[in-house]
N, C-alpha and C positions, 0 to 999 in steps of 0.2 A: 521341398524345403521352402521356408518363407522367404519372400523377396526383401523383407524388411530387417535391417540390422538391429534396430532398437526394440522390436516387439517383445523380446524376452524380458526387457526391463519391466513390462507390465504384467507378466504372467501370473506369478503367485500360484496358489492352488485354486483351481476352479473346476466346475462340473464337466468341462470339455476335455480334460487332460487324458482321460482313459479311452477316448475314441481312437479308432484306427486311422492312420494317416490316409489310407486309400478309400475311406468312406466318402461317398459322393451324395450331394443333396441337390434337388432341383431348387430353382429360385424360390418357389413357394414354400418348400420345406425349410430352406435356409431362413426365409422371412419369418415363418412361424416360430422357429427355434430361437431366433435372436430378437424377435419383436421389432425388427427393422422392416419397413415397408418395401415391397418389391420395387416401387417407384424410386425409393431412395437408393436401393442397391443398384438400379440401372444408372442413377445419377453418379454414384461412386465409380461405376464402370466407365462412364463417359469422361470422368476426370482422370482416369487412369489410377485411381486410388485403391480400388479393390476390383480387379478383373476376375471374371469367372475362370475357374481352372480349365473348363472345357465348354465349348459352344457346339451344339449339334449341327453337323453340316447339312442334314436333311430338313430339320425342323427349326433350327435357330434357338433351341432351348439352352438356357444357361445352367451350368452345373458347378457346384462349389465343393471343394475338399474340406474335410474336417479341420485341417490345419488353418484354414482361413477363418474359422471361428475366432482364433486368437488374434488374427490381424484385425478383424472387425471390432473386437473388444478394445484393442489398442487405439483404433481410430475413434471410437465412441468416447473413450476416456479423454483423449486429447481435445475432442470437440467440447466436452464438458469443462475442460480447463480454460476454454475460451480461445483456442487457436483456430484461425480460419482454415477451412478445408484445403485451400490452395497451399498452405504451409505444411500440412501434415505429411505428404509424401517425403519431403525433405527432412522433416523431423525424424521420421522412422528409419531413415538411412543412417542416422547418427549412432555413435557408440553410446552405451549406457551412461558414461560419464558426461558426454557432450549433451545428451538429451536431458539429463538431470540438471545441468546448468541452464538450459533453456526453460525448463519447467520452473526452476528457482526464480528466474527473471520474470516469468509470467506471474508467479505467486506475488512478487513485489508489486507488479503492475495491478493485479487484482485487488490488493490491499488499498492502493491509491484510488481505484475505481469505487471500492466500497466506501471509502471515506467521502468521496464526492457524492455518492448516492445518499449516504447518511446525512450529509449537509443539505442536499435537496429535500430530503424528507423532513428535516427540522424546519426548513423554510416553509414548506407546505403546512406543517403543523402550526407554525407561527401565524401564517396567513389565515388559517381556519380560526384560530383563537382570536385574531384581530377582528374577523368578521362577526364572531360570536360575542365579542366584548370581554373575553376572558384571558387575553394574552398578557404575559409578563415577559417582555423581550428586552431589547437594548435600551428602551426608555427607563427601565429599572436599574440600569448600570450607571453609576456615577463616573463621569470623566473629569479628570483634573489635569492641570498643568503643574508639574512638580520638578524640583531640583533633586536629582538622585545623588547619593553619596558615592565617593570613589570606592572602588572594590579591588581587593587583591584576589585574583582568580587564577585557577588552573584551567587552561583551555585545551580543547581537542577539536580541530576543524577538519571536516571531510565533505566530499560530495557524496550524498547518500540518497537512496529512495526513502519514501515516507515510512516504509515498513522496517527500516533499519535504525530508527531513532533510539529505541530501547537499547540496542546493541552499542550505539555510540556512547550513551550514558554509562552503560556497564563498563566499557573500556575506560571511560574517564575516571570512574571510581577505582578501578584497578590501578590506574596511574597515580591516584592520590596515595594509595597504599605503597606502591613501588617507590615513590619519592619520599615516603615517610612524613607526609603532610597531615594536618588536622583540619577537617572541615569546620568552618566557623559560621556559615550562613547559607544562603539560598543556592539552588541550582537554577540555571537558565539556559535558554537557547537563543542564539543570534542567527538571523536569516540574512545571509549576504547574497550578492548577485543582483543583476539588473531586473530579473523577473523571477516569479515563483513557479516552480515546476515540481510536481509531486514525484516525478520519476528521477529527478536529479536536483536535490536541494543542496545548496552551498551552506552547510550548517556548522555552527560553532557551539559546542556544548561547553558550559562553564560551571564551575563550582567555587564558592568563596572559601579560601583556605588561609591558614596561618603558616608562614614559613617560606623558604626559598626552594626552588627546584626547577627542573626543565619544564618549560611550558607555563611557568608562573609569570604573571605580569600585573601591572596596576591599571585597572580600567578607570579612566577619569570620570569625575562627576559630570553630569550633563542635564540639560533641561529636556523634559519629555512630556508628551501628552500620554496619559495613562488611564487604564480602566482595570478594575479588579473583578474577578469572577470566582464564585464559589460553586463547586459541583464537579461532575465527571468531565474529564478533559474533552470528550466529544462535543460538549456544549460551549467550548471557549469561543466559538464564532460570534456569540452575542457581544463579547467584549470587543472583538475586532469591528463588528457592525457599529457599536456605540462610538468607538474612536473615529471611524470613518464619517459617521453622522456629525460628530463634533467638528472635525476638520472641514467638512463641507460648510458648516455654519460659521466657521472662524477662519476665513482666508488669510488672516494676518499671520498664521503659522504655516511654515513649510517644513515638511519632513526632510531631514538632513543626514540620515544614517540608517543602518540596518535595524529592523524591528527586533524586539526582544520579547520572548515569552519567559516570564520569571515565575518559577514554581515555589511559592512562598511556603505552602504545605504540600509536599510532594508525596509520591506513593510510599516512600519509606517512612512516612510520619503518621499515616492514617490507615485505618482498617476498612473504611467505607469510602468509596469514590465520591459520595456526596459531600464529604468533608474536605476534599481537595480545595486549595486556594491558589489561584493563578492570577498573574497580572500581565497585561499586554501593554508594552511601552514603545512609543515611537519618538526617537530624538527629533527635536524641532528647533527651528530658529525663526527669527522674525523675517517675514517676506518683505522684500524691497518694494 
């Protein structure tokens, strides 16, 4: 029997299911069958991650059972998910429900890592275009100091991972329907907290509404440094970069509140991401 509780969570149907449990393979046969090097199999053995079913007393040869093919498949899958080898023995001792929760958390983390990598790639592209003289970056984004109008908004605030933003807005729109409110303007996201962390964002989703209900409040008018960006949301960093450059050049302004991403034309209004219009706003006050 397998030593791992959670291996069955990964089984599905595969080419190994019809093999007999008592079939034994040498390390070379096991390596050729699984396309995992004998060196890596020995490393798994040293870690206690996948020990041979039997080791010859006379020659020290390692032998593996057919059932261990499933264990190796589970190990490889968790490695591809990005879990360190040192964590995998503990993961495979979990119940299917507990393991699913850990994989779900890793999924959210991977989304954040992907966003960071996409941002790094865009920076590299911009650097290349700068060098080639073809760049259109934050220098093309107009930054202004503006007085925003007061807004009546329905708010929903949670601590979320970056991958949960869409769910937060979906819940917000359901709340609009539940309260019998009518949307009258933009949606936007406020980023609270002392620092920004993709794994735990203190986010407040808002939508402008008409009417009264639970969670409805009046957001006061305020002075902001703002930049507008047109295009897919993944490129909104150029608006942030432009605002940062502006603030660096204008030390008379000091940020005094949570930043706002305002979705002037959001996903529900356009069919092409290139038509999205977003604004980045930072509340400011005069520096003393």
